[in-house]
C-alpha positions as CSV (number, residue, x, y, z in Angstrom):
1,M,-19.9,20.4,2.3
2,S,-16.2,20.3,3.0
3,V,-14.6,21.1,6.5
4,T,-11.6,23.0,6.5
5,K,-8.9,23.5,9.3
6,K,-10.5,26.8,10.2
7,D,-13.9,25.3,10.7
8,L,-12.6,22.6,13.0
9,A,-10.8,25.2,14.9
10,N,-13.8,27.3,15.3
11,N,-15.8,24.2,16.6
12,I,-13.0,23.5,18.9
13,S,-12.7,27.0,20.3
14,K,-16.5,27.2,20.9
15,K,-16.8,23.7,22.6
16,L,-13.6,24.1,24.8
17,R,-13.7,27.9,25.1
18,L,-10.2,28.4,23.8
19,S,-9.0,31.3,21.7
20,K,-9.4,30.7,17.7
21,K,-5.6,31.0,17.7
22,D,-4.9,28.4,20.2
23,S,-7.6,26.0,18.6
24,L,-5.9,26.3,15.1
25,F,-2.6,25.6,16.7
26,L,-4.1,22.6,18.2
27,V,-5.5,21.2,14.8
28,Q,-2.4,22.2,13.1
29,N,-0.3,20.1,15.5
30,F,-2.6,17.0,15.2
31,F,-2.1,17.2,11.4
32,D,1.7,17.6,11.7
33,S,2.1,14.6,14.2
34,L,0.2,12.5,11.7
35,I,2.7,13.5,9.0
36,E,5.8,12.9,11.5
37,N,4.5,9.4,12.4
38,K,3.8,8.3,8.9
39,N,5.8,5.2,9.5
40,K,3.6,4.0,12.1
41,H,0.1,2.9,12.8
42,I,-1.9,5.7,14.6
43,N,-4.9,4.5,16.6
44,L,-7.3,6.8,18.3
45,S,-9.2,4.9,20.9
46,N,-13.1,5.0,20.1
47,F,-12.4,7.0,17.1
48,G,-10.2,5.1,14.5
49,S,-7.0,4.3,13.0
50,F,-4.8,6.2,10.5
51,I,-2.8,3.7,8.4
52,F,-0.2,4.7,5.8
53,K,-0.1,2.3,3.1
54,K,2.5,2.1,0.2
55,T,1.1,1.3,-3.2
56,P,3.3,-0.2,-5.6
57,S,4.3,1.2,-9.0
58,R,2.2,0.0,-12.0
59,I,1.4,0.8,-15.5
60,G,-1.1,3.3,-16.3
61,R,-2.7,3.9,-19.6
62,N,-4.2,7.2,-21.2
63,P,-7.8,6.0,-22.2
64,K,-7.9,8.3,-25.4
65,T,-4.7,7.3,-26.9
66,L,-4.0,3.9,-25.2
67,Q,-0.3,5.2,-24.5
68,E,1.1,3.5,-21.5
69,F,3.1,5.3,-18.8
70,K,4.6,4.2,-15.4
71,I,2.8,5.4,-12.2
72,K,5.4,5.7,-9.4
73,S,4.8,3.8,-6.0
74,R,3.7,6.4,-3.3
75,Q,2.3,6.3,0.2
76,K,-1.3,7.0,0.9
77,L,-3.1,7.6,4.1
78,T,-6.3,5.6,4.8
79,F,-8.6,5.8,7.9
80,R,-10.6,2.9,9.4
81,P,-13.3,4.2,11.7
82,S,-13.9,2.6,15.1
83,D,-17.3,0.5,15.5
84,E,-18.5,3.3,17.9
85,V,-17.9,6.0,15.1
86,K,-19.8,3.7,12.5
87,Q,-22.4,3.1,14.9
88,N,-22.9,6.9,15.4
89,I,-23.0,7.6,11.7
90,N,-25.3,5.2,10.7
C-alpha cells in the first residue's frame, strides 16, 4: 500500500481539525522546503534525518548486450529514522 500526499493531508485534517485544503497546503510546503534546502542536512527531532547525497558518475552495462554506457552523477535523498521511530516500527 502506498500513501499519497492526499492521504497525508486527509490524516492531518482529521487529527488537527483543519480543512483539507489547508492540510494539503501544509504537506506541499513541507516537501517544497525539503527541496529548497537540498544542500543542507535536515534533522527533525524524534523523527529522523533527510540527507542529500551525491552519487558519482559510473559505467553501467546492459546485461543483455553487455554494451557499456556512462551513468551521470546525481543527487539522491536518503532518510535515516531516529531511534524512537525505529522502536515504534519494530
